[in-house]
PQR file of N, CA, C, O and H, with PARSE charges and radii, in Angstrom:
ATOM      1  N   MET A   1     213.566  12.005-188.126 -0.4000 1.5000
ATOM      2  CA  MET A   1     212.470  12.229-187.209 -0.0000 2.0000
ATOM      3  C   MET A   1     212.986  12.955-185.965  0.5500 1.7000
ATOM      4  O   MET A   1     214.131  12.770-185.553 -0.5500 1.4000
ATOM      5  N   THR A   2     212.126  13.776-185.379 -0.4000 1.5000
ATOM      6  CA  THR A   2     212.500  14.502-184.165 -0.0000 2.0000
ATOM      7  C   THR A   2     211.409  14.316-183.119  0.5500 1.7000
ATOM      8  O   THR A   2     210.270  13.981-183.446 -0.5500 1.4000
ATOM      9  H   THR A   2     211.196  13.926-185.714  0.4000 1.0000
ATOM     10  N   ASP A   3     211.768  14.539-181.857 -0.4000 1.5000
ATOM     11  CA  ASP A   3     210.784  14.461-180.776 -0.0000 2.0000
ATOM     12  C   ASP A   3     210.106  15.815-180.611  0.5500 1.7000
ATOM     13  O   ASP A   3     210.310  16.718-181.422 -0.5500 1.4000
ATOM     14  H   ASP A   3     212.693  14.812-181.591  0.4000 1.0000
ATOM     15  N   GLU A   4     209.288  15.959-179.550 -0.4000 1.5000
ATOM     16  CA  GLU A   4     208.526  17.198-179.367 -0.0000 2.0000
ATOM     17  C   GLU A   4     209.394  18.399-179.052  0.5500 1.7000
ATOM     18  O   GLU A   4     208.940  19.533-179.197 -0.5500 1.4000
ATOM     19  H   GLU A   4     209.121  15.225-178.891  0.4000 1.0000
ATOM     20  N   THR A   5     210.644  18.181-178.619 -0.4000 1.5000
ATOM     21  CA  THR A   5     211.538  19.308-178.334 -0.0000 2.0000
ATOM     22  C   THR A   5     212.419  19.661-179.528  0.5500 1.7000
ATOM     23  O   THR A   5     213.195  20.615-179.462 -0.5500 1.4000
ATOM     24  H   THR A   5     211.013  17.259-178.501  0.4000 1.0000
ATOM     25  N   GLY A   6     212.307  18.904-180.618 -0.4000 1.5000
ATOM     26  CA  GLY A   6     213.108  19.191-181.796 -0.0000 2.0000
ATOM     27  C   GLY A   6     214.417  18.443-181.863  0.5500 1.7000
ATOM     28  O   GLY A   6     215.164  18.592-182.830 -0.5500 1.4000
ATOM     29  H   GLY A   6     211.677  18.130-180.672  0.4000 1.0000
ATOM     30  N   ARG A   7     214.715  17.634-180.850 -0.4000 1.5000
ATOM     31  CA  ARG A   7     215.956  16.849-180.870 -0.0000 2.0000
ATOM     32  C   ARG A   7     215.769  15.621-181.751  0.5500 1.7000
ATOM     33  O   ARG A   7     214.676  15.055-181.778 -0.5500 1.4000
ATOM     34  H   ARG A   7     214.108  17.513-180.064  0.4000 1.0000
ATOM     35  N   PRO A   8     216.804  15.191-182.474 -0.5600 1.5000
ATOM     36  CA  PRO A   8     216.653  13.993-183.315  0.2800 2.0000
ATOM     37  C   PRO A   8     216.482  12.746-182.454  0.5500 1.7000
ATOM     38  O   PRO A   8     217.127  12.593-181.416 -0.5500 1.4000
ATOM     39  N   LEU A   9     215.602  11.863-182.905 -0.4000 1.5000
ATOM     40  CA  LEU A   9     215.390  10.592-182.204 -0.0000 2.0000
ATOM     41  C   LEU A   9     216.527   9.629-182.521  0.5500 1.7000
ATOM     42  O   LEU A   9     217.065   9.636-183.629 -0.5500 1.4000
ATOM     43  H   LEU A   9     215.078  11.987-183.748  0.4000 1.0000
ATOM     44  N   ALA A  10     216.888   8.807-181.551 -0.4000 1.5000
ATOM     45  CA  ALA A  10     217.933   7.814-181.760 -0.0000 2.0000
ATOM     46  C   ALA A  10     217.392   6.682-182.630  0.5500 1.7000
ATOM     47  O   ALA A  10     216.260   6.234-182.447 -0.5500 1.4000
ATOM     48  H   ALA A  10     216.451   8.801-180.651  0.4000 1.0000
ATOM     49  N   HIS A  11     218.197   6.232-183.562 -0.4000 1.5000
ATOM     50  CA  HIS A  11     217.797   5.118-184.419 -0.0000 2.0000
ATOM     51  C   HIS A  11     218.070   3.812-183.694  0.5500 1.7000
ATOM     52  O   HIS A  11     219.021   3.715-182.918 -0.5500 1.4000
ATOM     53  H   HIS A  11     219.117   6.596-183.711  0.4000 1.0000
ATOM     54  N   GLY A  12     217.259   2.829-183.938 -0.4000 1.5000
ATOM     55  CA  GLY A  12     217.459   1.535-183.305 -0.0000 2.0000
ATOM     56  C   GLY A  12     216.735   1.456-181.977  0.5500 1.7000
ATOM     57  O   GLY A  12     215.918   2.320-181.661 -0.5500 1.4000
ATOM     58  H   GLY A  12     216.486   2.907-184.568  0.4000 1.0000
ATOM     59  N   PRO A  13     217.026   0.431-181.202 -0.5600 1.5000
ATOM     60  CA  PRO A  13     216.314   0.257-179.918  0.2800 2.0000
ATOM     61  C   PRO A  13     216.761   1.293-178.890  0.5500 1.7000
ATOM     62  O   PRO A  13     217.924   1.696-178.854 -0.5500 1.4000
ATOM     63  N   ASN A  14     215.825   1.707-178.069 -0.4000 1.5000
ATOM     64  CA  ASN A  14     216.102   2.643-176.986 -0.0000 2.0000
ATOM     65  C   ASN A  14     215.854   1.953-175.658  0.5500 1.7000
ATOM     66  O   ASN A  14     215.157   0.941-175.594 -0.5500 1.4000
ATOM     67  H   ASN A  14     214.880   1.380-178.098  0.4000 1.0000
ATOM     68  N   THR A  15     216.420   2.497-174.613 -0.4000 1.5000
ATOM     69  CA  THR A  15     216.256   1.970-173.269 -0.0000 2.0000
ATOM     70  C   THR A  15     215.415   2.935-172.459  0.5500 1.7000
ATOM     71  O   THR A  15     215.604   4.149-172.543 -0.5500 1.4000
ATOM     72  H   THR A  15     216.986   3.320-174.665  0.4000 1.0000
ATOM     73  N   LEU A  16     214.490   2.406-171.678 -0.4000 1.5000
ATOM     74  CA  LEU A  16     213.714   3.224-170.757 -0.0000 2.0000
ATOM     75  C   LEU A  16     214.670   3.801-169.716  0.5500 1.7000
ATOM     76  O   LEU A  16     215.544   3.092-169.218 -0.5500 1.4000
ATOM     77  H   LEU A  16     214.336   1.420-171.611  0.4000 1.0000
ATOM     78  N   CYS A  17     214.513   5.066-169.389 -0.4000 1.5000
ATOM     79  CA  CYS A  17     215.401   5.716-168.424 -0.0000 2.0000
ATOM     80  C   CYS A  17     215.255   5.047-167.056  0.5500 1.7000
ATOM     81  O   CYS A  17     214.139   4.854-166.572 -0.5500 1.4000
ATOM     82  H   CYS A  17     213.803   5.643-169.793  0.4000 1.0000
ATOM     83  N   PHE A  18     216.371   4.699-166.441 -0.4000 1.5000
ATOM     84  CA  PHE A  18     216.354   4.003-165.157 -0.0000 2.0000
ATOM     85  C   PHE A  18     216.058   4.944-164.000  0.5500 1.7000
ATOM     86  O   PHE A  18     215.530   4.516-162.973 -0.5500 1.4000
ATOM     87  H   PHE A  18     217.277   4.857-166.833  0.4000 1.0000
ATOM     88  N   THR A  19     216.389   6.210-164.153 -0.4000 1.5000
ATOM     89  CA  THR A  19     216.207   7.160-163.068 -0.0000 2.0000
ATOM     90  C   THR A  19     214.744   7.545-162.881  0.5500 1.7000
ATOM     91  O   THR A  19     214.236   7.533-161.760 -0.5500 1.4000
ATOM     92  H   THR A  19     216.818   6.557-164.986  0.4000 1.0000
ATOM     93  N   CYS A  20     214.064   7.889-163.978 -0.4000 1.5000
ATOM     94  CA  CYS A  20     212.668   8.336-163.877 -0.0000 2.0000
ATOM     95  C   CYS A  20     211.667   7.256-164.272  0.5500 1.7000
ATOM     96  O   CYS A  20     210.464   7.450-164.094 -0.5500 1.4000
ATOM     97  H   CYS A  20     214.477   7.900-164.889  0.4000 1.0000
ATOM     98  N   GLY A  21     212.121   6.136-164.797 -0.4000 1.5000
ATOM     99  CA  GLY A  21     211.216   5.065-165.203 -0.0000 2.0000
ATOM    100  C   GLY A  21     210.376   5.429-166.412  0.5500 1.7000
ATOM    101  O   GLY A  21     209.316   4.838-166.618 -0.5500 1.4000
ATOM    102  H   GLY A  21     213.098   5.978-164.941  0.4000 1.0000
ATOM    103  N   GLY A  22     210.815   6.380-167.213 -0.4000 1.5000
ATOM    104  CA  GLY A  22     210.087   6.804-168.397 -0.0000 2.0000
ATOM    105  C   GLY A  22     209.056   7.886-168.139  0.5500 1.7000
ATOM    106  O   GLY A  22     208.366   8.306-169.068 -0.5500 1.4000
ATOM    107  H   GLY A  22     211.676   6.861-167.046  0.4000 1.0000
ATOM    108  N   MET A  23     208.930   8.351-166.895 -0.4000 1.5000
ATOM    109  CA  MET A  23     207.932   9.381-166.568 -0.0000 2.0000
ATOM    110  C   MET A  23     208.408  10.791-166.908  0.5500 1.7000
ATOM    111  O   MET A  23     207.615  11.731-166.854 -0.5500 1.4000
ATOM    112  H   MET A  23     209.491   8.010-166.140  0.4000 1.0000
ATOM    113  N   ARG A  24     209.663  10.957-167.249 -0.4000 1.5000
ATOM    114  CA  ARG A  24     210.276  12.219-167.669 -0.0000 2.0000
ATOM    115  C   ARG A  24     210.505  13.220-166.547  0.5500 1.7000
ATOM    116  O   ARG A  24     211.178  14.229-166.757 -0.5500 1.4000
ATOM    117  H   ARG A  24     210.307  10.193-167.293  0.4000 1.0000
ATOM    118  N   LYS A  25     209.966  12.968-165.370 -0.4000 1.5000
ATOM    119  CA  LYS A  25     210.130  13.886-164.239 -0.0000 2.0000
ATOM    120  C   LYS A  25     210.396  13.094-162.968  0.5500 1.7000
ATOM    121  O   LYS A  25     210.031  11.922-162.870 -0.5500 1.4000
ATOM    122  H   LYS A  25     209.419  12.149-165.199  0.4000 1.0000
ATOM    123  N   LEU A  26     211.030  13.734-162.001 -0.4000 1.5000
ATOM    124  CA  LEU A  26     211.308  13.138-160.699 -0.0000 2.0000
ATOM    125  C   LEU A  26     210.599  13.925-159.616  0.5500 1.7000
ATOM    126  O   LEU A  26     210.472  15.147-159.701 -0.5500 1.4000
ATOM    127  H   LEU A  26     211.327  14.685-162.080  0.4000 1.0000
ATOM    128  N   SER A  27     210.143  13.224-158.609 -0.4000 1.5000
ATOM    129  CA  SER A  27     209.517  13.864-157.471 -0.0000 2.0000
ATOM    130  C   SER A  27     210.610  14.346-156.530  0.5500 1.7000
ATOM    131  O   SER A  27     211.515  13.589-156.178 -0.5500 1.4000
ATOM    132  H   SER A  27     210.246  12.232-158.540  0.4000 1.0000
ATOM    133  N   ASN A  28     210.525  15.581-156.132 -0.4000 1.5000
ATOM    134  CA  ASN A  28     211.496  16.180-155.226 -0.0000 2.0000
ATOM    135  C   ASN A  28     210.761  16.560-153.950  0.5500 1.7000
ATOM    136  O   ASN A  28     210.186  17.646-153.875 -0.5500 1.4000
ATOM    137  H   ASN A  28     209.790  16.196-156.418  0.4000 1.0000
ATOM    138  N   PRO A  29     210.767  15.663-152.912 -0.5600 1.5000
ATOM    139  CA  PRO A  29     209.967  15.947-151.716  0.2800 2.0000
ATOM    140  C   PRO A  29     210.525  17.118-150.906  0.5500 1.7000
ATOM    141  O   PRO A  29     211.737  17.285-150.767 -0.5500 1.4000
ATOM    142  N   ARG A  30     209.616  17.905-150.388 -0.4000 1.5000
ATOM    143  CA  ARG A  30     209.951  19.036-149.519 -0.0000 2.0000
ATOM    144  C   ARG A  30     209.128  18.914-148.252  0.5500 1.7000
ATOM    145  O   ARG A  30     207.981  18.470-148.295 -0.5500 1.4000
ATOM    146  H   ARG A  30     208.632  17.769-150.502  0.4000 1.0000
ATOM    147  N   ILE A  31     209.697  19.300-147.140 -0.4000 1.5000
ATOM    148  CA  ILE A  31     208.979  19.260-145.865 -0.0000 2.0000
ATOM    149  C   ILE A  31     208.576  20.678-145.500  0.5500 1.7000
ATOM    150  O   ILE A  31     209.400  21.593-145.487 -0.5500 1.4000
ATOM    151  H   ILE A  31     210.629  19.661-147.105  0.4000 1.0000
ATOM    152  N   TYR A  32     207.309  20.840-145.209 -0.4000 1.5000
ATOM    153  CA  TYR A  32     206.769  22.131-144.814 -0.0000 2.0000
ATOM    154  C   TYR A  32     206.189  22.024-143.413  0.5500 1.7000
ATOM    155  O   TYR A  32     205.642  20.984-143.047 -0.5500 1.4000
ATOM    156  H   TYR A  32     206.640  20.096-145.220  0.4000 1.0000
ATOM    157  N   VAL A  33     206.299  23.070-142.638 -0.4000 1.5000
ATOM    158  CA  VAL A  33     205.678  23.128-141.324 -0.0000 2.0000
ATOM    159  C   VAL A  33     204.504  24.089-141.418  0.5500 1.7000
ATOM    160  O   VAL A  33     204.651  25.245-141.812 -0.5500 1.4000
ATOM    161  H   VAL A  33     206.743  23.915-142.935  0.4000 1.0000
ATOM    162  N   VAL A  34     203.337  23.580-141.046 -0.4000 1.5000
ATOM    163  CA  VAL A  34     202.103  24.356-141.138 -0.0000 2.0000
ATOM    164  C   VAL A  34     201.539  24.521-139.740  0.5500 1.7000
ATOM    165  O   VAL A  34     201.447  23.549-138.990 -0.5500 1.4000
ATOM    166  H   VAL A  34     203.218  22.640-140.726  0.4000 1.0000
ATOM    167  N   GLN A  35     201.162  25.731-139.383 -0.4000 1.5000
ATOM    168  CA  GLN A  35     200.529  25.962-138.084 -0.0000 2.0000
ATOM    169  C   GLN A  35     199.026  25.769-138.261  0.5500 1.7000
ATOM    170  O   GLN A  35     198.335  26.625-138.813 -0.5500 1.4000
ATOM    171  H   GLN A  35     201.237  26.520-139.993  0.4000 1.0000
ATOM    172  N   ALA A  36     198.527  24.608-137.773 -0.4000 1.5000
ATOM    173  CA  ALA A  36     197.104  24.273-137.928 -0.0000 2.0000
ATOM    174  C   ALA A  36     196.242  25.131-137.012  0.5500 1.7000
ATOM    175  O   ALA A  36     195.245  25.704-137.451 -0.5500 1.4000
ATOM    176  H   ALA A  36     199.088  23.913-137.325  0.4000 1.0000
ATOM    177  N   THR A  37     196.617  25.219-135.756 -0.4000 1.5000
ATOM    178  CA  THR A  37     195.905  26.089-134.796 -0.0000 2.0000
ATOM    179  C   THR A  37     196.971  26.828-134.002  0.5500 1.7000
ATOM    180  O   THR A  37     198.160  26.717-134.299 -0.5500 1.4000
ATOM    181  H   THR A  37     197.426  24.753-135.400  0.4000 1.0000
ATOM    182  N   GLU A  38     196.557  27.563-133.020 -0.4000 1.5000
ATOM    183  CA  GLU A  38     197.533  28.297-132.211 -0.0000 2.0000
ATOM    184  C   GLU A  38     198.361  27.359-131.345  0.5500 1.7000
ATOM    185  O   GLU A  38     199.485  27.703-130.979 -0.5500 1.4000
ATOM    186  H   GLU A  38     195.591  27.654-132.779  0.4000 1.0000
ATOM    187  N   GLN A  39     197.836  26.173-131.006 -0.4000 1.5000
ATOM    188  CA  GLN A  39     198.549  25.238-130.133 -0.0000 2.0000
ATOM    189  C   GLN A  39     199.360  24.188-130.914  0.5500 1.7000
ATOM    190  O   GLN A  39     200.327  23.649-130.375 -0.5500 1.4000
ATOM    191  H   GLN A  39     196.923  25.894-131.303  0.4000 1.0000
ATOM    192  N   THR A  40     199.000  23.896-132.127 -0.4000 1.5000
ATOM    193  CA  THR A  40     199.661  22.793-132.836 -0.0000 2.0000
ATOM    194  C   THR A  40     200.321  23.265-134.119  0.5500 1.7000
ATOM    195  O   THR A  40     199.821  24.144-134.821 -0.5500 1.4000
ATOM    196  H   THR A  40     198.214  24.334-132.564  0.4000 1.0000
ATOM    197  N   GLU A  41     201.434  22.664-134.392 -0.4000 1.5000
ATOM    198  CA  GLU A  41     202.120  22.826-135.668 -0.0000 2.0000
ATOM    199  C   GLU A  41     202.321  21.435-136.237  0.5500 1.7000
ATOM    200  O   GLU A  41     202.754  20.533-135.520 -0.5500 1.4000
ATOM    201  H   GLU A  41     201.840  21.950-133.822  0.4000 1.0000
ATOM    202  N   THR A  42     202.020  21.247-137.485 -0.4000 1.5000
ATOM    203  CA  THR A  42     202.163  19.936-138.102 -0.0000 2.0000
ATOM    204  C   THR A  42     203.142  20.019-139.258  0.5500 1.7000
ATOM    205  O   THR A  42     203.276  21.054-139.910 -0.5500 1.4000
ATOM    206  H   THR A  42     201.667  21.980-138.067  0.4000 1.0000
ATOM    207  N   GLY A  43     203.823  18.908-139.498 -0.4000 1.5000
ATOM    208  CA  GLY A  43     204.720  18.805-140.635 -0.0000 2.0000
ATOM    209  C   GLY A  43     204.010  18.115-141.783  0.5500 1.7000
ATOM    210  O   GLY A  43     203.203  17.210-141.568 -0.5500 1.4000
ATOM    211  H   GLY A  43     203.714  18.067-138.968  0.4000 1.0000
ATOM    212  N   MET A  44     204.303  18.532-142.977 -0.4000 1.5000
ATOM    213  CA  MET A  44     203.638  17.976-144.139 -0.0000 2.0000
ATOM    214  C   MET A  44     204.677  17.854-145.260  0.5500 1.7000
ATOM    215  O   MET A  44     205.466  18.773-145.482 -0.5500 1.4000
ATOM    216  H   MET A  44     204.958  19.268-143.151  0.4000 1.0000
ATOM    217  N   THR A  45     204.673  16.738-145.951 -0.4000 1.5000
ATOM    218  CA  THR A  45     205.577  16.551-147.070 -0.0000 2.0000
ATOM    219  C   THR A  45     204.808  16.759-148.367  0.5500 1.7000
ATOM    220  O   THR A  45     203.773  16.133-148.594 -0.5500 1.4000
ATOM    221  H   THR A  45     204.032  15.992-145.771  0.4000 1.0000
ATOM    222  N   MET A  46     205.318  17.631-149.205 -0.4000 1.5000
ATOM    223  CA  MET A  46     204.723  17.878-150.510 -0.0000 2.0000
ATOM    224  C   MET A  46     205.791  17.618-151.563  0.5500 1.7000
ATOM    225  O   MET A  46     206.978  17.841-151.328 -0.5500 1.4000
ATOM    226  H   MET A  46     206.159  18.140-149.021  0.4000 1.0000
ATOM    227  N   ALA A  47     205.360  17.150-152.713 -0.4000 1.5000
ATOM    228  CA  ALA A  47     206.306  16.838-153.789 -0.0000 2.0000
ATOM    229  C   ALA A  47     206.293  17.939-154.832  0.5500 1.7000
ATOM    230  O   ALA A  47     205.239  18.439-155.224 -0.5500 1.4000
ATOM    231  H   ALA A  47     204.395  16.969-152.904  0.4000 1.0000
ATOM    232  N   GLU A  48     207.470  18.301-155.265 -0.4000 1.5000
ATOM    233  CA  GLU A  48     207.627  19.214-156.394 -0.0000 2.0000
ATOM    234  C   GLU A  48     208.274  18.410-157.516  0.5500 1.7000
ATOM    235  O   GLU A  48     209.150  17.586-157.251 -0.5500 1.4000
ATOM    236  H   GLU A  48     208.326  17.895-154.946  0.4000 1.0000
ATOM    237  N   TRP A  49     207.873  18.627-158.729 -0.4000 1.5000
ATOM    238  CA  TRP A  49     208.388  17.862-159.861 -0.0000 2.0000
ATOM    239  C   TRP A  49     209.512  18.622-160.543  0.5500 1.7000
ATOM    240  O   TRP A  49     209.453  19.841-160.700 -0.5500 1.4000
ATOM    241  H   TRP A  49     207.162  19.297-158.944  0.4000 1.0000
ATOM    242  N   ARG A  50     210.540  17.878-160.948 -0.4000 1.5000
ATOM    243  CA  ARG A  50     211.642  18.468-161.707 -0.0000 2.0000
ATOM    244  C   ARG A  50     211.996  17.535-162.858  0.5500 1.7000
ATOM    245  O   ARG A  50     211.722  16.337-162.789 -0.5500 1.4000
ATOM    246  H   ARG A  50     210.588  16.888-160.821  0.4000 1.0000
ATOM    247  N   THR A  51     212.589  18.061-163.894 -0.4000 1.5000
ATOM    248  CA  THR A  51     212.956  17.280-165.075 -0.0000 2.0000
ATOM    249  C   THR A  51     214.075  16.301-164.728  0.5500 1.7000
ATOM    250  O   THR A  51     214.999  16.638-163.989 -0.5500 1.4000
ATOM    251  H   THR A  51     212.812  19.034-163.950  0.4000 1.0000
ATOM    252  N   CYS A  52     213.983  15.099-165.263 -0.4000 1.5000
ATOM    253  CA  CYS A  52     214.990  14.064-164.995 -0.0000 2.0000
ATOM    254  C   CYS A  52     216.347  14.507-165.548  0.5500 1.7000
ATOM    255  O   CYS A  52     216.434  14.877-166.719 -0.5500 1.4000
ATOM    256  H   CYS A  52     213.232  14.825-165.864  0.4000 1.0000
ATOM    257  N   PRO A  53     217.409  14.478-164.731 -0.5600 1.5000
ATOM    258  CA  PRO A  53     218.714  14.923-165.204  0.2800 2.0000
ATOM    259  C   PRO A  53     219.410  13.911-166.110  0.5500 1.7000
ATOM    260  O   PRO A  53     220.287  14.288-166.887 -0.5500 1.4000
ATOM    261  N   GLN A  54     219.044  12.652-166.028 -0.4000 1.5000
ATOM    262  CA  GLN A  54     219.748  11.633-166.820 -0.0000 2.0000
ATOM    263  C   GLN A  54     219.270  11.609-168.270  0.5500 1.7000
ATOM    264  O   GLN A  54     220.088  11.523-169.186 -0.5500 1.4000
ATOM    265  H   GLN A  54     218.332  12.345-165.397  0.4000 1.0000
ATOM    266  N   CYS A  55     217.965  11.683-168.489 -0.4000 1.5000
ATOM    267  CA  CYS A  55     217.440  11.608-169.861 -0.0000 2.0000
ATOM    268  C   CYS A  55     217.024  12.974-170.398  0.5500 1.7000
ATOM    269  O   CYS A  55     216.543  13.058-171.528 -0.5500 1.4000
ATOM    270  H   CYS A  55     217.300  11.752-167.746  0.4000 1.0000
ATOM    271  N   ASP A  56     217.192  14.035-169.634 -0.4000 1.5000
ATOM    272  CA  ASP A  56     216.807  15.400-170.003 -0.0000 2.0000
ATOM    273  C   ASP A  56     215.335  15.516-170.378  0.5500 1.7000
ATOM    274  O   ASP A  56     214.971  16.299-171.255 -0.5500 1.4000
ATOM    275  H   ASP A  56     217.583  13.967-168.717  0.4000 1.0000
ATOM    276  N   GLY A  57     214.495  14.736-169.711 -0.4000 1.5000
ATOM    277  CA  GLY A  57     213.061  14.835-169.917 -0.0000 2.0000
ATOM    278  C   GLY A  57     212.514  14.073-171.095  0.5500 1.7000
ATOM    279  O   GLY A  57     211.350  14.263-171.447 -0.5500 1.4000
ATOM    280  H   GLY A  57     214.791  14.099-168.998  0.4000 1.0000
ATOM    281  N   SER A  58     213.308  13.206-171.732 -0.4000 1.5000
ATOM    282  CA  SER A  58     212.798  12.437-172.870 -0.0000 2.0000
ATOM    283  C   SER A  58     212.193  11.107-172.434  0.5500 1.7000
ATOM    284  O   SER A  58     211.361  10.553-173.151 -0.5500 1.4000
ATOM    285  H   SER A  58     214.254  13.051-171.446  0.4000 1.0000
ATOM    286  N   GLY A  59     212.591  10.583-171.276 -0.4000 1.5000
ATOM    287  CA  GLY A  59     212.077   9.312-170.784 -0.0000 2.0000
ATOM    288  C   GLY A  59     212.803   8.105-171.335  0.5500 1.7000
ATOM    289  O   GLY A  59     212.561   6.982-170.893 -0.5500 1.4000
ATOM    290  H   GLY A  59     213.267  11.034-170.693  0.4000 1.0000
ATOM    291  N   MET A  60     213.699   8.321-172.302 -0.4000 1.5000
ATOM    292  CA  MET A  60     214.445   7.218-172.916 -0.0000 2.0000
ATOM    293  C   MET A  60     215.925   7.562-173.004  0.5500 1.7000
ATOM    294  O   MET A  60     216.310   8.730-173.040 -0.5500 1.4000
ATOM    295  H   MET A  60     213.896   9.233-172.660  0.4000 1.0000
ATOM    296  N   LEU A  61     216.734   6.528-173.039 -0.4000 1.5000
ATOM    297  CA  LEU A  61     218.160   6.661-173.260 -0.0000 2.0000
ATOM    298  C   LEU A  61     218.471   6.009-174.603  0.5500 1.7000
ATOM    299  O   LEU A  61     217.913   4.954-174.906 -0.5500 1.4000
ATOM    300  H   LEU A  61     216.421   5.578-173.011  0.4000 1.0000
ATOM    301  N   PRO A  62     219.339   6.598-175.411 -0.5600 1.5000
ATOM    302  CA  PRO A  62     219.619   6.022-176.729  0.2800 2.0000
ATOM    303  C   PRO A  62     220.387   4.712-176.624  0.5500 1.7000
ATOM    304  O   PRO A  62     221.299   4.585-175.808 -0.5500 1.4000
ATOM    305  N   GLY A  63     220.022   3.749-177.442 -0.4000 1.5000
ATOM    306  CA  GLY A  63     220.713   2.462-177.473 -0.0000 2.0000
ATOM    307  C   GLY A  63     220.292   1.554-176.342  0.5500 1.7000
ATOM    308  O   GLY A  63     219.440   1.908-175.527 -0.5500 1.4000
ATOM    309  H   GLY A  63     219.281   3.852-178.105  0.4000 1.0000
ATOM    310  N   ILE A  64     220.890   0.388-176.299 -0.4000 1.5000
ATOM    311  CA  ILE A  64     220.609  -0.580-175.244 -0.0000 2.0000
ATOM    312  C   ILE A  64     221.672  -0.415-174.170  0.5500 1.7000
ATOM    313  O   ILE A  64     222.856  -0.645-174.421 -0.5500 1.4000
ATOM    314  H   ILE A  64     221.582   0.100-176.961  0.4000 1.0000
ATOM    315  N   GLN A  65     221.254  -0.019-172.974 -0.4000 1.5000
ATOM    316  CA  GLN A  65     222.178   0.228-171.877 -0.0000 2.0000
ATOM    317  C   GLN A  65     221.726  -0.603-170.673  0.5500 1.7000
ATOM    318  O   GLN A  65     220.643  -0.365-170.139 -0.5500 1.4000
ATOM    319  H   GLN A  65     220.293   0.168-172.769  0.4000 1.0000
ATOM    320  N   PRO A  66     222.536  -1.574-170.239 -0.5600 1.5000
ATOM    321  CA  PRO A  66     222.147  -2.338-169.066  0.2800 2.0000
ATOM    322  C   PRO A  66     222.226  -1.484-167.790  0.5500 1.7000
ATOM    323  O   PRO A  66     223.065  -0.587-167.706 -0.5500 1.4000
ATOM    324  N   PRO A  67     221.374  -1.748-166.808 -0.5600 1.5000
ATOM    325  CA  PRO A  67     221.457  -0.962-165.566  0.2800 2.0000
ATOM    326  C   PRO A  67     222.768  -1.217-164.851  0.5500 1.7000
ATOM    327  O   PRO A  67     223.295  -2.329-164.872 -0.5500 1.4000
ATOM    328  N   VAL A  68     223.285  -0.186-164.224 -0.4000 1.5000
ATOM    329  CA  VAL A  68     224.568  -0.302-163.530 -0.0000 2.0000
ATOM    330  C   VAL A  68     224.320  -0.568-162.065  0.5500 1.7000
ATOM    331  O   VAL A  68     225.269  -0.700-161.292 -0.5500 1.4000
ATOM    332  H   VAL A  68     222.857   0.717-164.208  0.4000 1.0000
TER
END
């Protein structure tokens, strides 16, 4: 059996990824400065999503791995 990316699925029990919590992506906050009017400038935090580096976007880790 393979997953949606074509990689083979691990046999046996799997562990939910500890880094992304199984969501497959991580929020990467960025701070932006927006000029609301001519007198005021406000800061705003927006999130950009990136693929989880630990599970490579699968949401699971192969085998049973206790959290470190």
